[in-house]
C-alpha positions as CSV (number, residue, x, y, z in Angstrom):
1,M,45.2,-0.9,-10.3
2,D,45.9,-4.5,-10.3
3,N,44.0,-4.8,-12.9
4,M,45.3,-2.7,-15.7
5,Q,45.9,-3.1,-18.5
6,I,48.1,-0.9,-21.7
7,I,46.8,-2.0,-25.2
8,T,48.8,-0.3,-28.1
9,P,47.5,-0.7,-31.6
10,H,48.8,1.0,-34.2
11,Y,46.2,3.4,-34.8
12,I,43.1,4.8,-32.8
13,M,40.0,5.3,-34.1
14,F,38.5,8.5,-32.3
15,H,34.7,9.9,-32.9
16,D,36.7,13.1,-34.8
17,R,39.8,11.9,-36.0
18,V,42.2,8.2,-36.0
19,V,45.4,9.1,-34.4
20,T,48.8,6.9,-34.1
21,N,51.7,6.8,-31.6
22,L,49.1,6.3,-28.4
23,S,48.6,3.7,-26.3
24,V,45.3,3.0,-23.7
25,A,45.6,2.3,-19.8
26,F,42.3,0.6,-19.0
27,E,40.6,-1.5,-16.4
28,K,36.6,-1.4,-16.8
29,T,36.7,2.1,-17.9
30,I,39.7,3.7,-19.8
31,V,41.5,5.6,-17.6
32,K,43.9,7.2,-19.5
33,I,45.1,8.1,-23.2
34,A,48.7,8.9,-23.6
35,P,52.1,7.2,-25.7
36,F,53.6,3.9,-24.2
37,E,56.4,5.3,-22.3
38,E,54.0,8.1,-20.5
39,L,51.5,5.3,-19.4
40,I,54.2,2.3,-18.3
41,E,56.1,4.9,-15.6
42,I,52.6,5.6,-14.4
43,Y,51.7,1.8,-14.4
44,P,54.6,0.1,-14.6
45,D,52.4,-3.3,-12.9
46,A,49.9,-3.2,-16.2
47,K,49.7,-6.1,-18.4
48,V,50.5,-4.5,-21.8
49,T,49.0,-5.6,-25.3
50,T,51.2,-4.8,-28.7
51,L,49.2,-4.9,-31.6
52,R,49.9,-5.8,-35.4
53,E,50.9,-3.7,-37.5
54,H,47.8,-1.8,-39.5
55,S,45.7,-2.8,-35.9
56,L,42.9,-0.5,-35.6
57,L,41.4,0.4,-32.2
58,M,37.6,1.5,-32.1
59,P,34.5,1.6,-30.0
60,G,32.1,-1.7,-29.9
61,L,29.5,-1.9,-31.5
62,I,25.8,-1.1,-29.7
63,N,23.0,-3.2,-31.6
64,A,20.5,-1.7,-30.0
65,H,16.7,-3.2,-31.2
66,V,17.3,-7.1,-31.7
67,H,14.9,-10.1,-31.4
68,I,16.7,-13.3,-29.7
69,E,13.6,-15.2,-29.1
70,F,12.8,-15.1,-32.9
71,S,16.5,-16.4,-33.7
72,G,15.9,-19.9,-34.8
73,N,14.0,-18.3,-37.9
74,K,15.6,-19.2,-41.4
75,T,13.1,-20.1,-43.7
76,S,10.0,-20.3,-41.8
77,L,8.5,-16.7,-42.5
78,S,7.3,-15.1,-45.5
79,Y,9.1,-12.1,-46.8
80,G,7.8,-9.8,-49.1
81,N,4.8,-7.6,-47.7
82,F,4.5,-7.0,-44.3
83,L,0.9,-8.5,-43.0
84,N,1.7,-11.7,-45.1
85,W,5.3,-11.8,-42.9
86,L,2.6,-10.4,-39.8
87,Y,0.4,-14.1,-40.3
88,S,3.8,-16.4,-41.1
89,V,4.8,-15.2,-37.7
90,I,1.4,-16.0,-35.9
91,E,1.1,-19.1,-37.4
92,N,4.6,-20.0,-36.2
93,R,5.5,-18.1,-33.3
94,A,5.1,-21.5,-31.2
95,N,7.3,-23.5,-33.2
96,L,10.1,-20.8,-33.5
97,I,9.8,-20.3,-30.1
98,N,9.8,-23.4,-28.8
99,D,12.1,-24.6,-30.9
100,C,14.9,-22.2,-30.2
101,G,16.1,-22.7,-26.4
102,V,18.9,-21.1,-25.0
103,E,21.7,-23.1,-26.8
104,C,20.3,-21.8,-30.0
105,M,19.3,-18.0,-28.5
106,S,23.0,-17.9,-27.1
107,E,24.6,-19.0,-30.8
108,A,22.6,-15.7,-32.0
109,I,24.3,-13.6,-28.9
110,D,27.8,-15.5,-29.7
111,A,28.0,-14.2,-33.1
112,M,26.8,-10.9,-32.4
113,L,30.0,-10.4,-30.2
114,E,32.3,-11.8,-33.3
115,N,31.0,-9.2,-35.7
116,G,32.2,-6.9,-32.8
117,I,28.6,-6.0,-30.8
118,T,29.3,-5.1,-27.4
119,T,25.8,-4.1,-25.9
120,F,22.6,-5.1,-27.6
121,G,19.2,-4.2,-27.0
122,A,17.0,-7.3,-26.4
123,I,13.5,-6.5,-27.2
124,S,11.7,-9.6,-24.6
125,S,8.7,-10.7,-25.5
126,H,7.8,-13.7,-23.3
127,A,10.8,-13.8,-21.4
128,M,12.4,-16.9,-23.2
129,D,15.7,-15.4,-23.8
130,L,16.4,-13.7,-20.2
131,E,18.7,-17.1,-19.2
132,A,20.5,-16.3,-22.7
133,C,21.0,-13.0,-22.2
134,V,21.9,-12.8,-18.5
135,K,24.6,-15.6,-19.7
136,A,25.8,-13.3,-22.5
137,K,29.7,-11.5,-22.1
138,Q,27.9,-8.5,-23.9
139,N,26.2,-5.6,-22.0
140,V,22.2,-6.4,-22.2
141,V,19.5,-3.6,-21.9
142,F,17.0,-6.0,-21.6
143,F,13.6,-4.8,-22.8
144,N,10.0,-6.1,-21.2
145,E,7.6,-5.9,-23.9
146,L,4.4,-5.3,-23.5
147,I,1.8,-5.7,-26.3
148,G,-2.2,-6.2,-26.1
149,S,-4.8,-4.4,-27.8
150,Q,-8.2,-5.9,-26.1
151,A,-9.8,-4.3,-22.6
152,A,-11.0,-7.4,-21.7
153,M,-7.7,-9.0,-21.1
154,A,-6.0,-5.6,-20.4
155,D,-5.3,-7.1,-16.1
156,A,-3.9,-10.6,-17.3
157,L,-1.7,-9.1,-19.7
158,F,-0.6,-6.3,-17.7
159,G,0.8,-8.9,-14.9
160,D,2.6,-11.1,-17.5
161,F,4.4,-7.7,-18.2
162,V,5.0,-6.7,-14.9
163,A,5.9,-10.5,-14.0
164,R,8.4,-10.5,-16.6
165,L,9.9,-6.8,-15.8
166,D,10.7,-7.3,-11.9
167,A,12.4,-11.2,-13.0
168,S,14.5,-8.8,-15.5
169,K,15.3,-6.1,-12.4
170,Q,16.5,-9.4,-10.1
171,V,19.3,-9.9,-12.4
172,Q,22.6,-9.1,-10.6
173,R,25.4,-8.3,-13.2
174,E,27.5,-5.7,-14.3
175,G,26.0,-4.2,-17.4
176,F,22.6,-5.7,-17.3
177,Y,19.8,-3.2,-17.4
178,P,16.2,-3.8,-17.5
179,A,14.0,-1.7,-19.5
180,V,10.3,-1.3,-21.0
181,A,9.1,-1.7,-24.6
182,I,5.5,-1.0,-25.7
183,H,4.9,-2.9,-28.7
184,S,3.6,-1.0,-31.1
185,P,0.4,2.2,-31.6
186,Y,-2.2,-0.8,-32.6
187,S,-1.3,-3.5,-30.8
188,V,-1.2,-1.8,-26.7
189,H,-4.1,-0.6,-25.0
190,P,-4.0,2.9,-24.0
191,V,-4.6,2.1,-20.6
192,L,-2.1,-0.2,-20.6
193,I,0.7,2.0,-22.5
194,K,0.1,5.0,-19.9
195,K,0.3,2.3,-16.4
196,A,3.8,1.0,-18.3
197,I,5.2,4.7,-18.9
198,D,4.0,5.4,-15.0
199,I,6.8,2.6,-14.4
200,V,9.5,3.9,-16.2
201,K,9.1,7.7,-15.0
202,N,9.5,6.3,-11.4
203,E,12.2,3.8,-12.2
204,N,14.1,5.6,-14.6
205,L,13.8,3.2,-17.1
206,K,14.5,2.9,-21.5
207,L,11.9,3.2,-23.5
208,T,11.4,1.8,-26.9
209,A,8.4,0.9,-28.6
210,H,7.7,0.0,-32.8
211,F,5.8,3.0,-34.6
212,M,5.2,3.6,-38.2
213,E,6.9,0.6,-39.3
214,S,3.9,0.1,-42.7
215,Q,1.8,1.6,-44.8
216,A,-0.8,-1.5,-43.4
217,E,-0.3,0.6,-39.9
218,R,-0.2,4.0,-41.4
219,E,-4.2,3.6,-42.7
220,W,-5.2,1.6,-39.5
221,L,-3.9,4.2,-37.3
222,D,-5.3,7.2,-40.2
223,K,-8.8,5.8,-40.6
224,S,-9.2,2.6,-39.5
225,E,-8.9,1.5,-42.9
226,G,-6.5,-1.0,-45.4
227,E,-4.9,-4.5,-45.1
228,F,-4.8,-4.1,-40.8
229,K,-9.0,-4.0,-40.9
230,E,-9.1,-7.3,-42.1
231,F,-6.5,-8.7,-39.7
232,F,-8.5,-6.9,-36.8
233,Q,-11.5,-8.1,-37.8
234,D,-10.4,-12.1,-38.0
235,L,-8.8,-12.4,-34.6
236,F,-9.8,-10.1,-32.2
237,K,-13.7,-9.1,-33.9
238,Q,-12.2,-5.7,-33.5
239,D,-13.4,-3.3,-36.4
240,R,-11.4,0.0,-35.7
241,N,-8.4,1.7,-34.0
242,I,-7.8,1.9,-30.5
243,S,-6.0,4.9,-30.7
244,N,-4.5,6.9,-33.2
245,A,-0.7,8.3,-33.9
246,K,-1.4,11.3,-32.4
247,E,-2.6,10.0,-29.6
248,F,0.1,7.1,-29.6
249,L,2.5,9.5,-29.3
250,E,1.3,11.8,-26.6
251,H,1.8,9.3,-23.9
252,F,6.0,9.9,-25.0
253,N,5.8,13.3,-24.5
254,E,8.0,13.4,-20.9
255,V,10.2,10.4,-21.6
256,P,12.8,10.0,-24.4
257,T,12.2,7.0,-26.1
258,L,13.7,4.9,-29.2
259,F,11.0,4.3,-31.7
260,T,11.9,1.5,-34.1
261,H,11.5,1.7,-38.2
262,A,9.5,5.0,-38.6
263,V,9.8,4.5,-42.2
264,E,6.2,6.2,-42.6
265,L,6.3,9.2,-40.4
266,N,3.9,12.7,-41.4
267,E,5.2,16.0,-40.9
268,D,3.3,16.3,-37.8
269,E,4.5,13.2,-36.3
270,I,8.6,13.9,-37.6
271,Q,7.9,17.5,-34.9
272,T,6.7,15.4,-32.3
273,L,9.8,14.0,-32.3
274,K,12.0,16.6,-32.4
275,N,10.0,18.5,-29.8
276,H,10.5,15.5,-27.3
277,N,14.2,13.9,-28.0
278,H,13.4,10.9,-29.2
279,T,15.5,8.7,-31.5
280,V,14.3,6.7,-34.3
281,I,16.3,2.9,-34.4
282,H,16.7,2.4,-38.4
283,C,16.6,-1.2,-39.5
284,P,17.3,-1.0,-43.4
285,I,17.2,-5.1,-43.6
286,S,14.6,-5.6,-42.4
287,N,12.5,-2.7,-43.7
288,R,13.4,-4.3,-47.2
289,L,12.5,-8.1,-46.7
290,L,9.1,-7.1,-45.1
291,G,8.1,-4.8,-48.0
292,N,8.5,-1.6,-46.1
293,K,9.5,2.0,-47.1
294,T,13.4,2.9,-46.4
295,L,13.6,5.5,-43.9
296,N,14.0,9.0,-45.0
297,I,17.0,10.1,-42.7
298,Q,17.4,13.0,-45.0
299,A,14.1,14.6,-42.9
300,L,15.6,13.4,-39.7
301,N,18.4,15.5,-40.6
302,N,16.8,18.6,-41.1
303,E,15.4,18.3,-38.0
304,N,18.2,17.0,-36.3
305,I,16.3,14.2,-34.5
306,P,18.9,11.3,-33.5
307,W,18.8,8.0,-35.4
308,I,21.1,5.3,-34.8
309,V,21.0,1.4,-37.0
310,A,20.0,-1.8,-35.3
311,T,19.4,-5.6,-37.0
312,D,16.1,-6.3,-35.3
313,G,15.6,-9.3,-35.0
314,L,16.6,-13.0,-37.4
315,S,12.8,-12.9,-37.9
316,S,13.2,-10.3,-40.6
317,N,17.0,-10.5,-41.3
318,Y,19.8,-13.4,-42.7
319,G,21.9,-12.1,-39.6
320,L,23.0,-10.4,-36.6
321,D,25.7,-8.2,-38.1
322,L,26.3,-4.3,-38.0
323,F,28.7,-3.8,-40.6
324,E,26.3,-5.8,-43.1
325,E,23.1,-3.3,-41.8
326,M,25.2,0.1,-42.6
327,K,26.6,-1.2,-46.0
328,I,22.9,-1.9,-46.9
329,S,22.4,1.2,-45.8
330,L,24.6,2.8,-47.5
331,F,23.6,1.3,-50.7
332,M,20.0,2.1,-50.2
333,H,20.3,5.8,-49.6
334,A,22.0,6.3,-52.8
335,D,21.2,10.0,-52.8
336,A,23.3,10.4,-49.5
337,P,27.2,12.0,-49.4
338,L,29.2,8.7,-49.4
339,I,31.8,9.5,-46.6
340,S,29.8,11.8,-44.5
341,F,26.9,8.8,-44.5
342,A,29.2,5.9,-43.9
343,K,30.8,8.3,-40.5
344,A,27.3,8.8,-39.6
345,L,26.0,5.2,-39.8
346,L,29.3,4.4,-37.6
347,D,28.2,6.7,-35.4
348,G,25.1,5.4,-35.4
349,V,26.2,2.4,-33.9
350,T,28.4,3.5,-31.3
351,I,28.5,7.2,-30.0
352,N,25.1,8.3,-30.8
353,A,23.8,4.7,-29.7
354,A,25.0,4.9,-26.6
355,K,23.3,8.4,-25.9
356,A,20.4,6.9,-26.8
357,L,20.5,4.2,-24.5
358,G,22.2,6.3,-21.8
359,L,25.0,4.0,-21.4
360,N,28.9,5.1,-20.9
361,T,30.1,3.8,-23.9
362,G,30.5,4.2,-27.5
363,E,33.6,6.2,-28.0
364,I,37.4,5.9,-27.4
365,A,37.4,8.5,-24.1
366,E,39.1,8.8,-20.9
367,G,36.5,7.8,-18.5
368,K,34.4,5.7,-21.1
369,N,33.7,2.2,-20.4
370,A,36.5,-0.2,-22.5
371,D,34.0,-1.8,-24.5
372,M,36.3,-1.7,-27.6
373,I,37.3,-3.7,-30.7
374,V,40.3,-4.6,-32.9
375,I,40.2,-3.9,-36.5
376,D,42.9,-5.7,-38.6
377,L,43.7,-3.3,-41.5
378,E,45.1,-4.1,-44.3
379,D,46.9,-0.9,-44.7
380,E,47.0,2.9,-43.8
381,P,43.8,3.7,-43.2
382,N,43.1,7.5,-44.9
383,E,40.3,10.1,-45.0
384,Q,37.7,7.5,-46.5
385,L,38.2,5.2,-43.4
386,P,34.6,5.0,-42.5
387,L,33.7,3.9,-45.8
388,H,36.2,1.2,-46.1
389,L,34.9,-0.3,-42.4
390,L,31.6,-1.0,-44.3
391,L,33.1,-2.4,-47.8
392,H,35.6,-4.5,-46.7
393,R,34.6,-6.4,-43.4
394,Y,38.2,-7.0,-42.1
395,N,38.8,-9.1,-39.7
396,I,37.6,-8.4,-35.6
397,S,40.7,-10.0,-33.9
398,K,39.8,-8.9,-30.4
399,V,36.7,-7.4,-28.4
400,Y,37.0,-6.2,-24.9
401,I,33.8,-5.6,-23.0
402,N,33.7,-3.3,-19.9
403,G,37.6,-3.8,-20.3
404,K,37.5,-7.7,-20.6
405,L,39.2,-9.4,-23.5
406,E,35.6,-11.7,-24.8
407,K,37.3,-12.5,-28.2
408,G,41.0,-13.0,-29.1
409,N,43.7,-13.9,-27.2
């Protein structure tokens, strides 16, 4: 118990309520929550931190989907239409990646830390971000991404994917978790998907994929038509899809998966997500900037399909700030009940994101990892606190990750 700490905030945000007059004793995990007098009697040698009036201790935020490798983008890419954006990514990919080295990527990671993000899921296309993610103070789920729709290139692409996955498995540090990403149904050959999912099942890895992000994807998967037709003919001499959406989803039947975007789902796909315990990742700013629809969260709620919130990467966002992301979603979903939706959004970056990633974090509770942030409120919180946290962007004065103070003093 040499590393025991006791922190006494003015308020603690539990999952279902806000309390006062309690303190938290923690090392890597939260050991006990009780009044300060009780804790200091049990742990007389603990390091004690007493926080200012109106300080709020709450769970650290979890950004389950971010592309660190594209952190150099500000004005290079074309927004407003998904295909125009995709062409601009292909045209600028080399420059964006080459111009954003470890320092540039680390700046993006540090910005997430400043914004209270204690865990993130890095979607890694080339492993250029591996070093920066290893050096990160946050917990990292490192999703090695598989891409490649052409059968002739399948072996080479899969070999590259396995080499990157193996490199991430060599990382020895607390809070770093190798994982797998399948890029999308239109860009990965079914044979490769099957082989990758076999690895996922054998090694019990987390799995994610982009799915139903755009109208172009919907039309291509349904009919091999639409805006993607010219794209695939020009770049890959391919005149039809490699699988439809139903065939794609069937690969994931035995592995609960995090599907990102999902703004073009049909009824059958919603039922499939429900039946196989999948989770949807909601990236509202990215969807808006790329000219895509807004996620139909009510349809997911009707079927009790879990959804969480993420920023996507700086290739389709102007920042990596989950408070901003939640606020944008709050205003995009104008029909949602204001306070309960704000609470659901906060759950989508804390407890529900932790569940989706299979991590022992996401709430202030005994036994959970001590991933915690301190928010400096300006007055006593009331029943509208979830809304106020999204609207007012209060100062984040301390960030703890696995019990270690990583921001503040």
